[in-house]
Legacy VTK file of the C-alpha trace (Angstrom):
# vtk DataFile Version 3.0
C-alpha trace
ASCII
DATASET POLYDATA
POINTS 120 float
-0.004 -0.001 0.006
1.453 3.353 -1.060
0.216 5.159 2.039
2.306 2.876 4.259
5.362 3.712 2.122
5.160 7.487 2.620
3.468 7.283 6.033
6.526 5.774 7.714
8.576 8.689 9.105
12.016 6.994 8.971
13.724 4.003 7.390
13.958 2.330 10.805
10.194 2.492 11.391
7.330 0.482 9.954
3.653 1.187 9.330
1.471 -1.821 8.550
-2.197 -1.527 7.606
-4.167 -4.629 8.663
-7.482 -3.245 7.391
-8.357 -0.184 5.318
-11.811 1.338 4.883
-11.266 4.879 3.588
-14.807 6.278 3.562
-16.946 8.340 5.921
-17.618 6.031 8.848
-14.805 3.707 7.772
-11.937 2.534 9.935
-8.314 1.659 9.307
-6.502 -0.742 11.611
-2.733 -0.334 11.739
0.442 -1.244 13.588
3.511 0.948 13.826
6.815 1.360 15.587
10.336 0.178 14.954
10.774 -2.410 12.190
11.696 -5.085 14.706
8.860 -4.189 17.112
5.726 -2.520 15.707
4.262 -2.464 19.219
1.723 0.301 18.698
-1.735 -0.632 17.410
-4.133 1.996 16.175
-7.567 2.660 14.766
-8.278 5.584 12.454
-11.939 6.535 12.053
-13.034 8.830 9.204
-15.735 11.427 9.867
-15.636 13.683 6.804
-13.991 13.236 3.406
-14.333 15.875 0.722
-12.137 14.975 -2.287
-9.405 17.524 -2.976
-10.501 19.590 0.071
-10.348 17.857 3.455
-10.229 14.725 5.565
-11.329 14.716 9.198
-10.420 11.676 11.271
-9.495 10.463 14.724
-6.876 8.017 15.894
-6.673 5.906 19.004
-3.303 4.281 19.644
-2.598 1.582 22.195
0.332 -0.499 23.335
-0.120 -3.803 25.167
-3.871 -3.161 25.451
-3.431 0.270 27.084
-4.585 3.439 25.283
-1.634 5.853 25.049
-2.815 8.447 22.513
-6.060 9.899 21.183
-6.041 12.454 18.398
-8.413 14.410 16.189
-6.947 15.251 12.783
-8.048 17.679 10.107
-6.157 17.580 6.825
-6.971 20.324 4.342
-5.880 20.661 0.734
-5.801 23.944 -1.192
-4.704 24.543 -4.778
-1.328 26.253 -4.950
0.261 26.849 -8.338
0.411 23.541 -10.175
0.151 21.572 -6.923
-1.578 21.608 -3.576
-0.925 23.098 -0.172
-1.480 20.561 2.614
-2.255 21.631 6.176
-2.594 19.189 9.050
-4.167 20.266 12.321
-3.772 17.697 15.075
-5.346 17.837 18.511
-3.488 15.256 20.559
-4.158 13.810 23.989
-1.371 11.704 25.441
-2.210 9.256 28.196
1.452 8.288 28.446
3.423 11.516 28.910
5.046 14.002 26.554
6.913 11.301 24.596
3.692 10.290 22.826
3.005 13.899 21.812
6.536 14.295 20.471
6.230 10.921 18.713
2.974 11.984 17.058
4.543 15.268 15.879
7.583 13.439 14.553
5.456 10.803 12.804
3.022 13.283 11.239
5.765 15.647 10.066
7.839 12.785 8.677
4.852 11.352 6.829
3.996 14.743 5.286
7.629 15.288 4.250
7.641 11.833 2.631
4.352 12.546 0.845
5.761 15.769 -0.611
8.890 13.900 -1.765
6.809 11.093 -3.312
4.721 13.589 -5.295
7.769 15.194 -6.963
LINES 1 121
120 0 1 2 3 4 5 6 7 8 9 10 11 12 13 14 15 16 17 18 19 20 21 22 23 24 25 26 27 28 29 30 31 32 33 34 35 36 37 38 39 40 41 42 43 44 45 46 47 48 49 50 51 52 53 54 55 56 57 58 59 60 61 62 63 64 65 66 67 68 69 70 71 72 73 74 75 76 77 78 79 80 81 82 83 84 85 86 87 88 89 90 91 92 93 94 95 96 97 98 99 100 101 102 103 104 105 106 107 108 109 110 111 112 113 114 115 116 117 118 119
């Protein structure tokens, strides 16, 4: 799946989609983490999808059956020149300290950087 290719923030990490249902009301099930230990399991739920405009979703991430992160994400797309401007707004609640917030920032920024590189 292409999204797993650009969604992985570094070469030492992995993102595996076990189920994908990209539609309003749909849910993706994924695992992520280091390549040798994708210990985080997550569920993305889609609430609003407007092609070429926005995607609104939430994510719940757990490790060993314990919820460690809940986020609400709004991704907007705007035409810019011959391409698009992408803006991601993330509201993140960490139930496991600041490391989860920093990890979410790192993962989201890395994924967006990889997406831009893949589109060139």
